[in-house]
BARO-337548 format. One record per residue (C-alpha): residue in one letter; chain; x, y, z. Coordinates in steps of 0.2 Angstrom, whole numbers, plus 5000, padded with zeros to 4 digits. Layout:
% residues N
<rec rest="a" kette="A" east="X" north="Y" up="Z"/>
...
//
This chain:
% residues 128
<rec rest="m" kette="A" east="5000" north="5000" up="5000"/>
<rec rest="y" kette="A" east="5009" north="5015" up="4994"/>
<rec rest="d" kette="A" east="4995" north="5027" up="4999"/>
<rec rest="k" kette="A" east="4994" north="5022" up="5017"/>
<rec rest="n" kette="A" east="4996" north="5039" up="5024"/>
<rec rest="k" kette="A" east="4983" north="5047" up="5013"/>
<rec rest="i" kette="A" east="4970" north="5033" up="5018"/>
<rec rest="l" kette="A" east="4974" north="5035" up="5036"/>
<rec rest="i" kette="A" east="4972" north="5054" up="5035"/>
<rec rest="g" kette="A" east="4956" north="5052" up="5025"/>
<rec rest="l" kette="A" east="4949" north="5040" up="5038"/>
<rec rest="a" kette="A" east="4953" north="5051" up="5052"/>
<rec rest="v" kette="A" east="4945" north="5066" up="5043"/>
<rec rest="f" kette="A" east="4929" north="5055" up="5040"/>
<rec rest="v" kette="A" east="4928" north="5050" up="5058"/>
<rec rest="v" kette="A" east="4930" north="5068" up="5065"/>
<rec rest="f" kette="A" east="4915" north="5074" up="5053"/>
<rec rest="m" kette="A" east="4905" north="5059" up="5057"/>
<rec rest="t" kette="A" east="4906" north="5061" up="5076"/>
<rec rest="y" kette="A" east="4905" north="5080" up="5076"/>
<rec rest="p" kette="A" east="4887" north="5081" up="5081"/>
<rec rest="f" kette="A" east="4891" north="5070" up="5097"/>
<rec rest="w" kette="A" east="4906" north="5081" up="5102"/>
<rec rest="n" kette="A" east="4897" north="5097" up="5098"/>
<rec rest="n" kette="A" east="4883" north="5093" up="5110"/>
<rec rest="i" kette="A" east="4893" north="5088" up="5125"/>
<rec rest="g" kette="A" east="4889" north="5099" up="5139"/>
<rec rest="s" kette="A" east="4873" north="5105" up="5133"/>
<rec rest="a" kette="A" east="4857" north="5105" up="5144"/>
<rec rest="a" kette="A" east="4848" north="5089" up="5147"/>
<rec rest="y" kette="A" east="4830" north="5087" up="5140"/>
<rec rest="q" kette="A" east="4818" north="5097" up="5149"/>
<rec rest="r" kette="A" east="4799" north="5093" up="5147"/>
<rec rest="p" kette="A" east="4790" north="5109" up="5142"/>
<rec rest="e" kette="A" east="4776" north="5115" up="5154"/>
<rec rest="l" kette="A" east="4760" north="5113" up="5144"/>
<rec rest="e" kette="A" east="4744" north="5122" up="5148"/>
<rec rest="k" kette="A" east="4731" north="5110" up="5156"/>
<rec rest="p" kette="A" east="4714" north="5111" up="5147"/>
<rec rest="k" kette="A" east="4702" north="5122" up="5155"/>
<rec rest="n" kette="A" east="4685" north="5113" up="5150"/>
<rec rest="a" kette="A" east="4692" north="5095" up="5152"/>
<rec rest="k" kette="A" east="4684" north="5082" up="5162"/>
<rec rest="d" kette="A" east="4693" north="5066" up="5158"/>
<rec rest="c" kette="A" east="4706" north="5064" up="5144"/>
<rec rest="v" kette="A" east="4704" north="5049" up="5132"/>
<rec rest="e" kette="A" east="4718" north="5039" up="5141"/>
<rec rest="s" kette="A" east="4730" north="5042" up="5156"/>
<rec rest="v" kette="A" east="4743" north="5056" up="5155"/>
<rec rest="e" kette="A" east="4757" north="5044" up="5155"/>
<rec rest="f" kette="A" east="4749" north="5034" up="5140"/>
<rec rest="m" kette="A" east="4746" north="5050" up="5130"/>
<rec rest="r" kette="A" east="4764" north="5056" up="5132"/>
<rec rest="a" kette="A" east="4771" north="5040" up="5126"/>
<rec rest="e" kette="A" east="4758" north="5033" up="5114"/>
<rec rest="h" kette="A" east="4747" north="5047" up="5107"/>
<rec rest="m" kette="A" east="4755" north="5047" up="5089"/>
<rec rest="a" kette="A" east="4752" north="5028" up="5088"/>
<rec rest="m" kette="A" east="4734" north="5030" up="5095"/>
<rec rest="l" kette="A" east="4730" north="5044" up="5082"/>
<rec rest="n" kette="A" east="4737" north="5033" up="5068"/>
<rec rest="d" kette="A" east="4727" north="5018" up="5073"/>
<rec rest="w" kette="A" east="4712" north="5030" up="5074"/>
<rec rest="r" kette="A" east="4714" north="5036" up="5057"/>
<rec rest="d" kette="A" east="4716" north="5018" up="5050"/>
<rec rest="e" kette="A" east="4701" north="5012" up="5059"/>
<rec rest="v" kette="A" east="4690" north="5027" up="5054"/>
<rec rest="v" kette="A" east="4696" north="5027" up="5036"/>
<rec rest="r" kette="A" east="4697" north="5009" up="5032"/>
<rec rest="g" kette="A" east="4685" north="5001" up="5044"/>
<rec rest="s" kette="A" east="4672" north="5014" up="5048"/>
<rec rest="e" kette="A" east="4674" north="5012" up="5066"/>
<rec rest="h" kette="A" east="4671" north="5029" up="5074"/>
<rec rest="e" kette="A" east="4670" north="5026" up="5093"/>
<rec rest="y" kette="A" east="4684" north="5023" up="5105"/>
<rec rest="h" kette="A" east="4682" north="5014" up="5121"/>
<rec rest="s" kette="A" east="4694" north="5021" up="5134"/>
<rec rest="t" kette="A" east="4703" north="5009" up="5145"/>
<rec rest="a" kette="A" east="4707" north="5023" up="5158"/>
<rec rest="n" kette="A" east="4689" north="5030" up="5162"/>
<rec rest="h" kette="A" east="4678" north="5017" up="5152"/>
<rec rest="q" kette="A" east="4670" north="5031" up="5142"/>
<rec rest="v" kette="A" east="4666" north="5031" up="5124"/>
<rec rest="f" kette="A" east="4674" north="5045" up="5113"/>
<rec rest="q" kette="A" east="4673" north="5049" up="5095"/>
<rec rest="k" kette="A" east="4689" north="5045" up="5085"/>
<rec rest="s" kette="A" east="4693" north="5062" up="5079"/>
<rec rest="l" kette="A" east="4708" north="5074" up="5082"/>
<rec rest="s" kette="A" east="4698" north="5089" up="5078"/>
<rec rest="k" kette="A" east="4682" north="5085" up="5087"/>
<rec rest="t" kette="A" east="4689" north="5075" up="5102"/>
<rec rest="c" kette="A" east="4707" north="5080" up="5106"/>
<rec rest="m" kette="A" east="4706" north="5098" up="5101"/>
<rec rest="k" kette="A" east="4690" north="5101" up="5110"/>
<rec rest="c" kette="A" east="4699" north="5102" up="5126"/>
<rec rest="h" kette="A" east="4717" north="5106" up="5120"/>
<rec rest="e" kette="A" east="4711" north="5121" up="5110"/>
<rec rest="n" kette="A" east="4727" north="5130" up="5108"/>
<rec rest="k" kette="A" east="4738" north="5121" up="5095"/>
<rec rest="d" kette="A" east="4753" north="5132" up="5097"/>
<rec rest="k" kette="A" east="4753" north="5131" up="5116"/>
<rec rest="f" kette="A" east="4750" north="5112" up="5117"/>
<rec rest="c" kette="A" east="4755" north="5103" up="5101"/>
<rec rest="d" kette="A" east="4768" north="5114" up="5094"/>
<rec rest="k" kette="A" east="4776" north="5118" up="5110"/>
<rec rest="c" kette="A" east="4781" north="5099" up="5114"/>
<rec rest="h" kette="A" east="4784" north="5094" up="5096"/>
<rec rest="a" kette="A" east="4797" north="5108" up="5094"/>
<rec rest="t" kette="A" east="4805" north="5103" up="5110"/>
<rec rest="v" kette="A" east="4808" north="5086" up="5104"/>
<rec rest="s" kette="A" east="4812" north="5092" up="5086"/>
<rec rest="v" kette="A" east="4797" north="5082" up="5077"/>
<rec rest="n" kette="A" east="4786" north="5088" up="5063"/>
<rec rest="p" kette="A" east="4770" north="5077" up="5063"/>
<rec rest="y" kette="A" east="4760" north="5078" up="5048"/>
<rec rest="c" kette="A" east="4743" north="5079" up="5057"/>
<rec rest="w" kette="A" east="4740" north="5097" up="5051"/>
<rec rest="d" kette="A" east="4743" north="5093" up="5033"/>
<rec rest="c" kette="A" east="4725" north="5087" up="5033"/>
<rec rest="h" kette="A" east="4717" north="5093" up="5048"/>
<rec rest="v" kette="A" east="4712" north="5111" up="5051"/>
<rec rest="d" kette="A" east="4717" north="5120" up="5067"/>
<rec rest="p" kette="A" east="4701" north="5123" up="5077"/>
<rec rest="k" kette="A" east="4705" north="5141" up="5079"/>
<rec rest="g" kette="A" east="4707" north="5142" up="5060"/>
<rec rest="e" kette="A" east="4726" north="5145" up="5059"/>
<rec rest="n" kette="A" east="4732" north="5133" up="5046"/>
<rec rest="k" kette="A" east="4750" north="5128" up="5047"/>
//
């Protein structure tokens, strides 16, 4: 191998560039859960707070599939044994009225860009 030094230098540069994001974040603050506004007119949420924090997107995807493909429009809650309509706009946003202060605040903190609002309209009329 006559180009051994060039290859080693190239590998070193490659490793530095590929690990830069990790080195760049050393010492930055740990994740802080944003303070979200509690719904003013809510009695009970569809499921428990812990479940909703962890599984709300999977639940909304399941709702979408069940409504569109199976015409199932009722959700039977395991937390409070109530029946809810499977609808982001009519069920979730009835209590969590302010999309900017509830949905967007948390999604921006964890750097995700969900596609919910590509089809749904913000109840306040503010399209994304």
